[in-house]
N, C-alpha and C positions, 0 to 999 in steps of 0.2 A: 522572443522567438519561440515558436512551438513546432515540434516535430511529431509526426505520426507514422506508424508502420503499416504498410499494406500487406495483407496476407498473400504469400506467394512471391513477394518481392516488390520493393519500391518504397522510397522514403519521401514523405510530403513535408515541406516547410511552409509554415503559415506565419506571415507577418501582417497583423491586423486582419483585414478581410481577404487578403491575397494569399491563396494557397497554391503552391507549385511543386513539382517533382524536383528532388535534388538529383543532379546529373552524376552519372558514373558510380553510383552506389545502390545496393539493393536492400541493405538492412541498417538500422541505427546501430546495431552491434558492430558491424564492420566500419561504419563511420566513426564510432567512438574509438575503436581500436586504432584506426589510422591517425586520429587526432592525438591520441595518447602517445603513439610511437613517434610522431613528429614534434611532440612538445608544444602543440598549439591548442587553443580552445575549440570547442565544438562549433560555435558560431563562425569562427575564423575558417575552420575547415569547410563548412557549408558554403561560405562565400567564395572560397578558392575553387570548389568544384562547380559552382554556378547552379542557377535554377532554370528549369525548362518549362514544359507545358503547364498551363493552369489546370487545376482539378477542382471538382465539386466535393468537398469533404462530407457534406450532409448526404450526398448520394452514395458515397462509399459506406457510410455508417448504415444507411437504409438497407443496403444489400449485404451487410455483414462482412465487409471487406477489410475492416481495420482490426489489427491485432493489438495486444498490449504493446507499449512502446519499445521495450527492449527485452530480448530473450537471448540466452546462451544457446548456441547450436547443440550443446550437450546438456540436457536438463539436469544431469547429476552434478554439474558444476555451477548451478544457479541455486542460491539459497534465499528462502523467504523467512524473514525474522521481523521482530518488532519490539517496541517498548510500550508499557502501559503506565497509567497514572502520571502522565506528563503534562496534562492540560489543567488550567486553573479551575475548570468546572468538571473535572473527570472523577473526582473522589466520591461524590454523593451517590451515584448509581451503584458503584462497586461497594461502598460502605453499607448500603442497604442490603446487599447480598450477604455480607460477611460481618455483621455487627457483633461485637463482643459485649455481652451484658456486663462484664466487669470494667469496661472502659473503652478505650480507643481500639478499634479494629486494626489488624495488620495492614489493611489497605490504607487507613488514615495515617498510620505511622509512616508508611512508605511515601504517601503523598506529602506529609509534613517534612520529611527529609528532602524532597525535591523543592518545596517552597523555600526552605532554609538554605539549601546548598546546591541547587540544581543549575544555578547560573554563576559559576565561579569567575573570578577575574581572569583576564587573558593570561594564558600560560599556566594556569592552575587547574587541578583536577577537582571536579565537583562530586556531589553525591551520586552514588550508583543507582540507576533506575531499575524498575522491574524489567525483565527481558523474557521473550518467549520465541519459540521456534515453530514455524508453520509447515515447513516442508521444503522440497526442492522445486525446480522448475516445472515438474509434472503437475503441480497444484496451482499453477499460475494461468489465469484466464484474461481475455480481453473483453471489451464491451460487447454486449449482445449475447455472449455465451452463457449458458445456464450454470449457476452455482448449484452443485449437487450436494444435498445433505445426505450423509450415509444412512443406511437403514437402521443402524443402531443408535443414531443420534436422538436426542430428546428435544432439540430445537435447532433452527437454522436462522440466525439473525444477522443483520448488517452492522458494520462499524465503519462510518465514514472517516477516512484518514488521509493524510499525506504520506507518500512513499518517495524515497530517494533511491537512485540507482548508482551502484559503485562497481567499477571495473578495477581489478587489482593489477597494477603495473608489474613489469618484470622484476623490479627490485622490491616488491612487496608493498608498495605504497597504494593505499586506496584512492581512487580518482572518482570524484562525484561527477556523473554524467548529466543528471538533471532530476526533475521532480514531476510527480503526477498524482492524480487522485487515486485512491485505493478503497476497496471494500474488503476490510479484514473480517471476513465472514467467520462467525464463531457460534458455538453452542452454549448459550448463556444459562440454560436450565441445568446442564451438566455442571457448569462452573458453580452455580448457586448451591449445589448439594454440599460441596466442600471446597475451600480455596485450593486444596492440594489437587483438585481436578482441573485446575486452570490449564495445565499442560495438555491434558486430553482434549479440552474444549477448543483448543487452538489448532489441532491437527485437522484442518479443513482446507478447502480451496480458498483462493482469494482472487479478486479481479483488480485490474489496473488500467489507467489511461482514461480516454483513448489518446490524449495528447501529452507530450513530454514538454514541460516548461524548462527552457535552457536559460541559464544565467541566475541572477539574484532572485531569491525568494522574497516576496513581500512580507513585511513583519506582521501585518494584520490581514488575515485571510478569512473571508466570510462566505459561507456556502449554505446549501440547503440539502437536507436528506429527506427523501420521500419513500414511502411504500405504497404501491398501487395494487389494487385487487379488482380484476374485471375492468380495468381502465379507469377506475376511480381512486382518488387519493384517500387512503385510510390512516396515513400518518404523514405529517410534515413538520419539520422542525429545523431551525437554523443550527449550523455548527460553526464554531470558531477554531482557527488554528493559526499557525505562524508564531514567531517568537514573542509577540506582544501578548499572546493568550496562553503561553505555556509556562510551566514551572521549571522546566529545564531548557538550557540552550541547546541548539542543534549540535554545536561543537562538543558539548559534554556528552550528549547521547552517542555521537559518532565515536568519541574516544572510548566509551565503555563497551562498544561493540568491537571495534578494531584493535583494542588492546590485546585481544586473544590472537596469538600467532596463527591458529588454525583458520582464522578468517582472513588471512593476508597471503593466501596462496596465489602466485601469479596466474593470471588468466581467468580466475573465477569471477562470477558476477553475483553481487549481493543486492537484493531488493529489501530495503528496511522500512518498516512502517512506524510512525511516530505517535500513535495513540489517538484517542477520541474522547469527546465529552458528551456525545449525543447517541442514544440508543432507542430504537422503538420498543425494545424489550422492557426498558425502564419505564415506559409509558403504558405498559400492560398489553402491548400488541403480541398476539400469538400468530406467527407467520404460517402460511399455507402454501402448498405446491401451487405454482402459477402466479404467486405474488411477484411483483417486479420491484427491485431496489433501484433507486435513481439517486445519484450523488452528483451535485454540481457546485461549481464555484467559478465566478467570472474570470479569475486569474488563470484558470486552467482550460478555458475554452469549452469544448464539447463535453456534455455530461457523460458520466459512467453509468451504464444501465445494464442490469442482469436479472433475468428471471430466476426464480427459485424452483428447483427440481428436487424431489425426494426419492431416493433410491429404495428399492424393495429390500426388506431384511434379508441378509445373506446367511443367517444361521451361524452355527458354531464353526470357527476356523480351526482346522486341524493341520498338524505339521507332519510331513512325511520324513521318516528317518532314512538316511542313506547308508 
């Protein structure tokens, strides 16, 4: 089952080719809250509410009517985070940025830790992954919306990933709502200067959706990442995800995020991204304003597409004393 969010209100449920409005609810956030409060699954709650009129999802996308799947009504209570070096093919591009002439780079050391201990036995804690913060809900976009590279940035490049959405229950328990495609938009040129600039390079917008996959995630996910310029493809590469293609289990990655009590505050929403192994930057692509990033995978339905916009330099930021 896939769910999508209409801007201005309305939830669409798609089963196969049949897409219909969910009755009696305007947002996936409210739907998830109700399911969590009642102790039922999201699919069960949708079934209880019932489906109404049929809709044309492609037409909604064409007129820019779909938002990212799940937002918090207060963006300050919505956190965008992620983990890196989690996929079995993810180390080479990062290692090329941060190679240590004396031997193994920090990236390769971290990657090796995941290979050796990222999938612990049930009930055990595995190796801790790399972790990063991207921002609050103010930085979250839906399909079709421009990803804006700030004027001080040195690059704006795509990262095709999976994201999971978590609502925190009244007792502090994280509840996974579902999964979607994500573009973890980053500044790879800044990161390449020095590994300690990774945190700076991640403080950018990110896009999600447009459809939310509800239920079990396939173990082997195969998608395609493209960059288009003037309507022509200038970069195209497959990307792999899912547990079969990762050095960490999702359970281990979730543990190492939610082990921090600050991330278990009732009512908060977390959107967590799980890393990538495919970058156009690693293939030598230098993105330009007007380029379009397109990320697709059959398991997630409609593709995620966003144009690149570059903001004008804003100059020196000054602080006013009170």
